[in-house]
C-alpha positions in Angstrom: 0.0 0.0 0.0 1.2 3.4 -1.0 -0.6 6.4 0.5 -0.4 9.8 -1.3 -2.2 13.1 -1.3 -2.3 13.4 -5.1 -2.0 10.6 -7.6 -1.2 11.6 -11.2 -1.5 9.0 -13.9 0.6 10.1 -16.9 3.8 12.0 -17.4 2.9 14.3 -20.4 2.5 18.1 -20.2 -0.9 17.8 -18.5 0.1 15.6 -15.6 3.6 17.2 -15.1 2.3 20.8 -15.1 -0.3 20.0 -12.4 2.3 18.1 -10.3 4.8 21.0 -10.4 2.2 23.5 -9.4 0.6 21.6 -6.6 4.0 20.5 -5.2 5.3 24.1 -5.1 2.1 25.3 -3.5 2.0 22.6 -0.8 5.5 21.4 0.0 4.1 19.3 2.9 1.8 17.3 0.5 2.9 14.2 -1.4 2.4 13.8 -5.1 2.9 10.4 -6.8 3.2 10.2 -10.6 2.9 6.8 -12.3 3.7 6.3 -16.0 3.9 3.0 -17.8 6.9 3.9 -20.0 10.0 5.9 -19.5 9.3 9.2 -17.6 9.5 11.2 -20.8 7.5 8.8 -23.0 4.2 10.5 -23.8 2.3 12.1 -26.7 3.7 15.5 -25.5 7.2 14.3 -26.5 6.2 13.8 -30.1 4.2 17.0 -30.5 6.1 18.8 -33.4 4.1 21.8 -34.2 3.9 24.0 -31.0 1.5 25.9 -28.8 -1.2 28.1 -30.3 -1.2 31.3 -28.3 -2.1 35.0 -29.1 1.1 37.0 -28.7 1.2 39.4 -31.6 -1.8 41.5 -30.8 -1.1 44.0 -33.6 -2.2 41.4 -36.3 -3.8 38.7 -34.2 -6.5 38.8 -31.5 -8.2 36.5 -29.0 -11.4 36.8 -31.1 -9.6 35.6 -34.2 -8.2 32.5 -32.4 -11.6 31.9 -30.8 -13.3 32.1 -34.2 -10.7 29.7 -35.8 -11.3 27.2 -33.0 -15.1 27.4 -33.4 -14.9 26.9 -37.1 -12.7 23.8 -36.7 -15.0 22.4 -34.1 -17.9 22.6 -36.6 -20.5 23.9 -34.2 -19.9 21.5 -31.3 -17.4 23.5 -29.2 -18.4 25.0 -25.9 -17.9 28.7 -26.6 -17.4 29.6 -23.0 -14.6 27.0 -22.7 -13.0 28.2 -25.9 -12.9 31.8 -24.7 -11.5 30.8 -21.3 -8.7 28.6 -22.7 -7.6 31.1 -25.4 -7.6 34.1 -23.1 -5.7 32.2 -20.4 -3.1 31.1 -23.0 -0.5 33.9 -22.7 -0.3 33.5 -18.9 0.3 29.8 -19.1 2.8 30.2 -21.9 4.8 32.7 -19.8 4.9 30.1 -17.0 6.6 27.6 -19.4 9.2 30.2 -20.1 9.8 30.8 -16.4 10.3 27.0 -16.0 13.1 27.0 -18.6 11.4 26.1 -21.8 12.8 27.9 -24.9 11.1 28.8 -28.1 12.4 30.0 -31.4 12.9 33.7 -32.1 13.0 35.6 -35.4 15.6 38.0 -36.6 14.0 40.8 -34.7 14.2 38.9 -31.4 10.5 38.2 -31.2 8.9 34.8 -31.0 8.9 33.1 -34.5 5.2 32.5 -34.9 4.2 29.7 -37.3 0.9 29.2 -39.1 -0.9 25.9 -39.3 -4.0 24.5 -40.9 -7.2 26.2 -39.8 -5.4 29.3 -38.3 -6.1 32.7 -39.8 -2.9 34.2 -38.4 0.6 33.2 -37.4 0.3 32.3 -33.7 2.1 29.0 -33.1 5.1 29.2 -30.9 7.6 26.4 -31.4 11.0 25.0 -30.7 12.2 23.8 -34.1 10.0 20.8 -34.9 10.4 19.2 -31.4 8.3 21.6 -29.4 6.7 18.9 -27.2 10.1 17.4 -26.4 11.4 20.8 -25.2 8.3 21.3 -23.0 8.6 17.8 -21.6 12.4 18.3 -20.9 11.8 21.5 -18.9 8.9 20.1 -16.9 10.8 16.9 -16.0 13.8 19.1 -14.9 11.5 21.0 -12.6 9.9 17.8 -11.3 13.2 16.4 -10.2 13.9 19.5 -8.2 10.8 19.0 -6.0 11.3 16.7 -3.0 7.6 15.9 -2.4 7.1 14.4 -5.9 7.7 10.7 -6.5 7.8 9.6 -10.1 7.3 5.9 -10.7 8.2 4.9 -14.3 7.3 1.5 -15.8 4.2 1.4 -13.5 1.0 0.6 -15.3 -2.4 1.8 -13.9 -4.8 -1.2 -14.1 -8.0 0.2 -12.6 -9.3 3.1 -10.6 -10.4 2.3 -7.1 -14.1 3.2 -6.4 -16.8 1.8 -4.2 -17.1 -1.1 -6.7 -13.9 -2.5 -5.1 -15.0 -1.8 -1.5 -17.1 -4.0 0.8 -19.8 -1.3 1.0 -23.1 -0.5 -0.7 -22.5 1.4 -4.0 -23.8 5.0 -3.7 -25.4 7.1 -6.4 -22.4 9.4 -6.4 -19.2 7.4 -6.8 -15.8 8.4 -5.5 -12.3 7.6 -6.5 -9.8 6.4 -3.9 -6.7 5.9 -6.0 -5.7 3.1 -8.4 -4.3 -0.4 -8.6 -0.9 -0.2 -10.4 1.3 -2.9 -11.9 5.0 -2.6 -11.3 6.1 -3.9 -14.7 9.6 -4.8 -13.6 8.6 -7.0 -10.6 5.2 -8.1 -11.7 3.7 -7.0 -8.3 0.5 -5.0 -8.2 0.5 -2.0 -5.8 -2.5 -0.4 -4.2 -2.0 3.4 -4.3 -4.5 5.1 -2.0 -4.9 8.8 -2.9 -7.0 11.7 -1.7 -7.3 13.0 -5.3 -6.5 11.3 -8.6 -5.7 13.0 -11.9 -6.0 11.0 -15.2 -3.6 12.6 -17.7 -2.9 9.4 -19.6 -2.9 10.6 -23.2 -4.5 9.3 -26.3 -5.8 6.2 -28.1 -3.8 6.1 -31.4 -2.6 2.5 -31.0 -6.2 1.3 -31.3 -5.7 1.9 -35.1 -2.2 0.5 -35.3 -1.1 3.0 -37.9 -0.7 6.2 -35.8 1.5 9.2 -35.1 1.2 8.4 -31.4 3.8 6.4 -29.5 2.9 2.7 -28.9 1.9 3.4 -25.3 -1.2 5.4 -26.5 -3.7 2.6 -25.8 -6.5 4.7 -24.2 -5.8 3.4 -20.7 -7.2 6.4 -18.9 -10.4 6.6 -20.9 -11.0 2.9 -20.5 -10.4 3.0 -16.7 -12.8 5.9 -16.4 -15.4 4.1 -18.5 -15.2 0.9 -16.4 -15.5 3.2 -13.3 -18.7 4.6 -14.7 -17.5 8.1 -15.5 -19.2 9.9 -18.4 -17.5 9.5 -21.7 -18.5 11.6 -24.7 -17.6 12.4 -28.4 -15.4 9.3 -28.9 -16.5 9.2 -32.6 -14.4 12.3 -33.2 -11.0 10.8 -34.0 -8.6 13.2 -35.7 -6.5 11.7 -38.4 -3.3 13.6 -39.1 -3.3 14.2 -42.9 0.5 13.8 -43.4 2.1 10.9 -41.6 5.2 9.6 -43.5 4.1 6.7 -45.6 5.8 3.3 -45.0 4.7 -0.3 -45.5 5.2 -1.0 -41.8 2.5 -0.9 -39.2 2.9 0.9 -35.9 4.0 4.4 -34.9 4.4 6.6 -37.9 6.7 9.5 -38.3 4.7 12.8 -38.3 5.2 15.4 -41.0 4.1 18.4 -39.1 1.1 20.5 -40.0 3.5 23.4 -39.9 5.2 22.1 -43.1 2.0 22.9 -45.0 1.8 26.2 -43.2 5.4 26.8 -44.5 4.1 26.4 -48.1 4.2 22.7 -49.1 1.6 21.4 -51.6 -0.3 18.1 -51.5 -0.2 16.2 -54.8 -1.4 12.9 -56.3 1.0 10.4 -57.8 0.4 12.1 -61.2 1.3 15.5 -59.8 -2.2 17.1 -59.5 -2.4 19.6 -56.6 -5.8 18.5 -55.4 -6.6 20.5 -52.2 -7.9 23.6 -54.0 -10.6 21.2 -55.4 -12.0 20.6 -51.9 -11.6 23.8 -49.9 -10.7 27.5 -50.6 -8.0 27.3 -47.9 -6.3 24.5 -49.9 -3.5 22.9 -47.9 -4.3 25.2 -44.9 -7.8 23.8 -44.5 -8.5 22.1 -41.2 -7.3 18.6 -40.6 -10.7 16.9 -41.0 -11.1 18.4 -44.5 -7.5 17.6 -45.6 -7.7 14.0 -44.3 -11.1 13.3 -45.9 -9.8 14.9 -49.2 -6.8 12.6 -49.2 -9.0 9.6 -48.4 -11.3 10.5 -51.3 -8.3 10.8 -53.7 -6.9 7.5 -52.6 -10.2 5.8 -53.2 -10.5 7.3 -56.6 -7.0 6.3 -57.7 -6.4 3.2 -55.8 -3.1 4.6 -54.7 -1.7 3.8 -51.2 -0.5 7.4 -50.5 -0.2 10.9 -51.8 2.8 13.3 -51.7 3.8 16.4 -50.0 5.8 18.7 -52.4 8.4 20.9 -50.7 10.6 21.3 -53.8 9.6 24.9 -54.4 10.6 25.9 -50.8 13.9 27.4 -49.6 15.7 24.2 -48.5 18.0 26.1 -46.1 15.0 27.7 -44.4 13.2 24.4 -44.3 16.1 22.7 -42.7 16.3 25.4 -40.1 12.6 25.2 -39.2 12.2 21.4 -39.5 15.6 19.8 -38.8 14.1 16.5 -37.4 11.8 16.1 -40.5 14.7 17.0 -42.8 17.0 14.5 -41.2 14.4 11.7 -41.2 13.7 12.2 -44.9 17.4 12.2 -45.6 17.8 8.9 -43.8 15.1 7.5 -46.2 16.9 8.9 -49.2 14.3 11.6 -49.7 15.9 14.9 -50.9 13.2 17.4 -50.1 14.7 19.9 -52.7 14.1 17.3 -55.4 11.8 14.6 -54.1 8.2 14.6 -52.9 7.5 13.1 -49.5 5.1 10.1 -49.5 2.3 10.8 -46.9 -0.9 9.2 -45.7 -3.4 10.0 -42.9 -2.9 8.3 -39.6 -4.7 8.2 -36.3 -3.5 11.2 -34.4 -5.8 12.8 -31.7 -8.9 12.0 -29.7 -11.2 15.1 -29.6 -13.6 13.4 -27.1 -13.0 11.4 -23.9 -13.7 11.7 -20.2 -16.3 14.5 -19.6 -15.0 17.3 -17.4 -16.1 20.7 -16.3 -13.9 23.8 -16.5 -12.0 22.7 -13.4 -11.2 19.3 -14.8 -13.7 17.5 -12.5 -15.2 14.3 -13.9 -18.5 12.9 -12.8 -16.7 10.8 -10.1 -15.8 12.6 -6.9 -12.1 13.2 -6.4 -11.3 12.1 -10.0 -10.0 14.7 -12.4 -8.9 14.5 -16.0 -6.7 16.6 -18.2 -5.1 16.5 -21.6 -6.0 14.3 -24.5 -7.9 11.8 -22.4 -10.4 14.5 -21.3 -13.4 16.0 -23.2 -13.4 19.7 -22.2 -15.6 21.2 -24.9 -12.7 23.1 -26.5 -12.3 20.9 -29.6 -15.8 20.1 -30.5 -15.9 17.9 -33.6 -12.3 18.6 -34.6 -9.3 20.1 -32.9 -7.6 23.2 -34.3 -3.9 22.5 -34.8 -1.7 23.2 -31.8 -4.6 23.8 -29.5 -3.9 20.6 -27.5 -0.8 21.7 -25.6 -2.6 25.0 -24.9 -5.6 23.1 -23.5 -3.3 20.9 -21.3 -1.5 23.9 -19.8 -4.7 25.8 -19.1 -6.6 22.8 -17.6 -3.7 21.7 -15.5 -3.7 25.2 -14.0 -7.5 25.1 -13.5 -7.3 21.8 -11.6 -4.4 23.1 -9.5 -6.4 26.3 -8.7 -9.5 24.2 -7.7 -7.3 21.8 -5.6 -5.8 24.8 -3.9 -9.1 26.3 -2.8 -10.9 22.9 -2.3 -8.2 20.6 -0.8 -9.4 17.0 -0.8 -10.1 15.3 2.5 -7.9 12.5 3.6 -9.8 9.3 3.0 -10.1 6.8 5.8 -11.9 4.0 3.9 -10.3 0.5 4.0 -9.1 -0.5 0.5 -8.4 -4.2 -0.1 -5.2 -5.1 -1.9 -5.2 -6.6 -5.4 -6.0 -10.3 -5.2 -4.9 -12.7 -7.9 -4.0 -15.7 -5.8 -6.3 -18.0 -7.8 -5.2 -16.6 -11.2 -3.3 -18.9 -13.5 0.0 -17.8 -15.0 -1.2 -18.4 -18.6 -1.3 -14.9 -20.1 -0.8 -16.4 -23.6 1.3 -13.8 -25.4 0.6 -15.2 -28.9 -3.2 -14.9 -28.3 -2.7 -11.3 -27.1 -0.5 -10.3 -30.1 -2.9 -11.9 -32.6 -6.0 -10.2 -31.2 -4.2 -6.9 -30.9 -3.3 -7.0 -34.6 -6.9 -8.2 -35.4 -8.4 -5.3 -33.5 -6.2 -2.7 -35.1 -7.1 -4.1 -38.6 -10.8 -4.0 -37.8 -10.6 -0.4 -36.7 -8.7 0.7 -39.8 -11.0 -1.1 -42.2 -14.4 -0.4 -40.6 -14.0 2.6 -38.3 -11.6 4.9 -40.1 -11.8 8.3 -41.8 -15.0 7.3 -43.7 -17.5 5.1 -42.0 -20.9 3.6 -42.8 -23.6 2.1 -40.7 -23.0 -1.3 -42.3 -19.3 -1.4 -41.6 -19.8 -0.1 -38.0 -22.3 -2.9 -37.3 -19.9 -5.5 -38.7 -17.2 -4.0 -36.5 -19.3 -4.1 -33.3 -20.2 -7.8 -34.0 -16.6 -8.8 -34.4 -15.6 -6.8 -31.4 -18.1 -8.4 -29.1 -16.7 -11.8 -29.9 -13.1 -10.6 -29.2 -14.3 -8.9 -26.0 -15.6 -12.1 -24.6 -12.4 -14.1 -25.3 -10.2 -11.4 -23.9 -12.3 -10.8 -20.8 -12.3 -14.5 -20.0 -8.4 -14.5 -20.2 -8.2 -11.4 -18.0 -10.4 -12.9 -15.3 -8.4 -16.2 -15.1 -4.8 -15.1 -15.7 -2.2 -13.2 -13.9 -2.2 -9.9 -15.6 0.6 -8.3 -17.7 0.8 -5.0 -19.5 0.0 -6.3 -23.0 -3.2 -8.0 -21.8 -4.4 -4.9 -19.9 -3.6 -2.7 -23.0 -5.6 -5.1 -25.2 -8.5 -5.0 -22.8 -8.4 -1.2 -22.7 -8.2 -0.9 -26.5 -11.3 -3.1 -26.8 -13.2 -0.8 -24.4 -12.0 2.2 -26.5 -13.1 0.6 -29.8 -16.5 -0.2 -28.3 -16.9 3.5 -27.3 -15.8 4.7 -30.7 -18.1 2.4 -32.6 -21.3 2.8 -30.5 -21.0 6.6 -30.3 -20.4 6.6 -34.1 -23.6 4.8 -34.6 -25.4 7.3 -32.4 -24.3 10.3 -34.4 -26.7 11.0 -37.2 -25.0 14.1 -38.7 -21.5 14.5 -40.1 -19.5 17.0 -38.1 -15.8 17.9 -38.2 -13.7 14.8 -38.0 -16.6 12.4 -38.2 -17.9 11.2 -41.6 -20.5 8.5 -42.1 -21.6 7.9 -45.7 -25.1 7.0 -44.6 -25.8 10.4 -42.9 -28.0 12.9 -44.7 -25.3 15.5 -45.1 -22.6 13.2 -46.4 -22.4 14.7 -49.9 -21.8 18.2 -48.4 -18.7 17.1 -46.6 -16.8 15.4 -49.4 -17.9 17.0 -52.6 -16.1 20.3 -53.3 -16.2 22.4 -50.2 -14.9 25.4 -52.2 -16.5 28.6 -51.0 
């Protein structure tokens, strides 16, 4: 048994920002961070683009950023939340600077503001093309300077502890008392008892197999919250990044940043046709849902496996300065961006829905908060505006901290039983897990991808139900391991995506169902 005041599940920008703030405010309180990979392995680390924030008030404004966000969200954003997040942005950005994060400057010594798809102005602050890595570095450096924070890497959160695990009647209003956590190095399961728990566990990209996310993005936080009976919403809105580097291999894909199109790159078919002007007046700077759906339409028309990003007309020296990681990755693959087009294809990238929270990050379960990609705040609506995710994480981490400061959680005195697997068999069957993981990912790509239909969704849910029963039986009878728990979580996530897709009768933002009444409007020439 480990007892802590604050349990943080996840070590990306959301979880680390909260941990730093609460630890500095209350040096006598204990904070425990658990993360299933290395301490710096998170979606934050791989965020290339940057943080969307209004700094140049001569040309930009809060209202312009708000309007861009609302347009991208396609009518489903919570306008109050959008206004709050964007107006808080500059304050939270300055805190990052104070903690040691650095961002690129232009020749005049001002922040070099990039422009990405869906943005009407240059407002994206960045550190080359490894912005997330730089933010993660500065936060971890601060974490290690604070004595009241314990960071447990290679610890996998299995389940949240609620009244369902206690020998007491289940009340109408559930509470969270911490989590059961697997030490992946020893195989032992810890009981972590916490006064307050923050889920900051990142995204769900691995459910699709081909993704820009790291392999650890298996939707663990959303799945745990779902099993604990928290409200989950908008899971149908999966953002596919339009330009992942095309390879024939499955797994994490290298991301060609949105900012490359903002820098002036063109999308072309194999025959060289620049097709984005056919679909939207913003061409390559249209929002991600439009670009991804347009690419998907072109690939279905031609039968090709990928399209191309043409950077050959750009200044190669400026490109290399702005995107050194992308340049070097292309060079390793013998792609000379001054002469060769970059093969790209959409890949699962970001979850716009998730665990429902209010403006203070509170879920529908007492003492359980959520922040970052696993949460559904109302900011993104049906489609996230580029580089709004790091902004959201920073603002909500602060809001949760502010709420915890003025409403400190009470120390819980309930008795929590330890994890009991004494009768479980040591037969986790790794080949079964691997086979079903590949099968699940294939099912999601084929039937629940960029373009869906009621028929394919119903086929998917039928196949998923069969898989669920087999995996759940193995889980109940076996000693657990990380792979089995991840597969179980991904099946929960797939179930949520499919069922909530079937419930949505109108195409919005990143969601497209060919059976919906407004299907033609989305894919046929959105030129205005």
